[in-house]
matplotlib code that plots the C-alpha trace (Angstrom):
import matplotlib.pyplot as plt

x = [0.0, 1.5, 0.6, 1.3, 1.7, -1.5, -0.8, 0.1, 3.0, 5.9, 8.2, 9.7, 10.1, 7.5, 8.3, 8.2, 6.8, 8.4, 11.1, 14.5, 17.9, 20.7, 24.2, 25.5, 28.2, 29.1, 31.1, 34.8, 35.8, 38.7, 42.0, 41.1, 42.0, 38.9, 37.0, 33.4, 32.0, 29.2, 25.7, 22.6, 19.2, 15.7, 14.6, 11.1, 10.6, 12.8, 12.7, 15.1, 15.7, 16.5, 15.4, 14.0, 15.3, 15.2, 18.3, 18.9, 21.2, 20.4, 22.3, 22.7, 21.3, 24.1, 25.8, 27.1, 26.2, 27.5, 24.9, 25.0, 21.3, 20.0, 17.1, 15.3, 15.1, 18.8, 21.3, 24.3, 23.9, 23.4, 26.2, 25.5, 25.9, 23.2, 23.1, 20.8, 18.1, 16.1, 16.0, 12.9, 12.1, 10.3, 8.4, 10.2, 10.8, 12.1, 12.9, 15.1, 14.5, 14.6, 15.0, 13.6, 16.5, 15.6, 18.4, 18.7, 20.9, 23.9, 25.6, 23.7, 24.4, 22.0, 21.0, 20.1, 18.2, 16.2, 15.4, 14.3, 12.1, 10.5, 9.8, 8.3, 6.0, 4.9, 4.4, 2.1, 0.1, -0.6, -1.6, -4.0, -5.5, -6.2, -8.1, -10.2]
y = [0.0, 3.4, 6.1, 9.7, 12.7, 14.8, 17.2, 20.9, 22.0, 22.6, 24.3, 27.6, 28.9, 29.0, 26.9, 27.8, 24.8, 25.5, 23.8, 25.4, 24.1, 23.3, 22.0, 20.1, 17.8, 15.9, 18.5, 17.5, 16.7, 18.8, 17.0, 14.8, 15.3, 13.5, 15.6, 14.9, 15.9, 18.3, 16.9, 18.7, 18.2, 19.7, 21.3, 20.3, 23.0, 25.7, 27.7, 29.9, 26.9, 24.2, 22.4, 19.2, 17.8, 14.6, 12.6, 9.1, 8.1, 7.7, 10.1, 9.2, 11.5, 13.6, 14.0, 17.5, 18.8, 21.9, 23.7, 26.3, 27.2, 29.2, 31.4, 33.9, 36.5, 36.4, 37.5, 35.3, 31.6, 31.1, 29.1, 27.3, 24.2, 21.9, 18.7, 15.8, 15.3, 12.6, 10.6, 8.7, 6.8, 8.7, 7.4, 5.6, 7.9, 6.7, 3.3, 4.2, 4.9, 8.4, 9.6, 12.7, 14.3, 16.8, 19.1, 21.8, 24.8, 25.0, 27.8, 30.4, 34.1, 36.1, 38.4, 35.6, 33.8, 37.0, 37.3, 33.6, 34.1, 37.2, 35.4, 32.5, 34.8, 36.5, 33.0, 32.0, 35.3, 34.9, 31.3, 32.3, 35.1, 32.6, 30.3, 33.2]
z = [0.0, -1.1, 1.4, 0.4, 2.7, 2.6, 5.4, 5.1, 2.9, 5.3, 2.8, 3.9, 0.3, -2.5, -5.6, -9.2, -11.1, -14.4, -16.5, -16.5, -17.8, -15.4, -15.8, -12.8, -11.6, -8.5, -6.5, -6.3, -2.7, -1.2, -1.4, -4.4, -8.0, -9.2, -11.7, -12.5, -15.9, -16.3, -17.1, -18.4, -16.7, -16.7, -13.4, -12.5, -9.8, -8.2, -5.0, -3.1, -0.9, -3.5, -6.7, -8.0, -11.2, -13.3, -14.0, -15.3, -12.5, -8.8, -6.6, -2.9, -0.2, 1.1, -2.3, -2.9, -6.3, -8.1, -10.4, -13.2, -13.6, -16.6, -15.6, -17.8, -15.0, -14.1, -16.8, -16.0, -15.1, -11.4, -9.8, -6.5, -4.5, -3.3, -1.2, -2.3, 0.3, -1.4, -4.6, -5.8, -9.0, -11.7, -14.7, -17.5, -20.5, -23.9, -22.6, -19.6, -16.0, -14.5, -10.9, -9.3, -7.3, -4.6, -3.4, -0.8, -1.6, 0.8, -1.1, -3.1, -3.5, -1.3, -4.1, -6.4, -3.6, -3.1, -6.9, -7.1, -4.0, -5.5, -8.8, -6.9, -5.0, -8.3, -9.8, -7.0, -6.9, -10.7, -10.2, -7.4, -9.6, -12.4, -9.9, -8.6]

ax = plt.figure().add_subplot(projection="3d")
ax.plot(x, y, z, "-o")
ax.set_aspect("equal")
plt.show()
């Protein structure tokens, strides 16, 4: 039996449910020479606190991820670090399995965080007006 949480939303930041492009890689650990290549993914939703994206590999909780996010309302790509807080299987697309990767930002410029938060608030107020 699959039981889903139906209680109140406990998120601190409002989310923008819109697809954006991000480049990301596993953040190289200090003291290692291991370099991870950059990947491209589609962001499913974004907030000032973190993001959810689809990827074809499972990333373990606690993995540190470096992002370069392209946003239409910020001129330069947003560079930040996030930590994977959960991974869950997503639907199969084009014959291969995808995972939904949820991350929490641990390093994001304060001004960019503020801009994302303002955009999320505007997104929700427009959505609410459409319902009314």
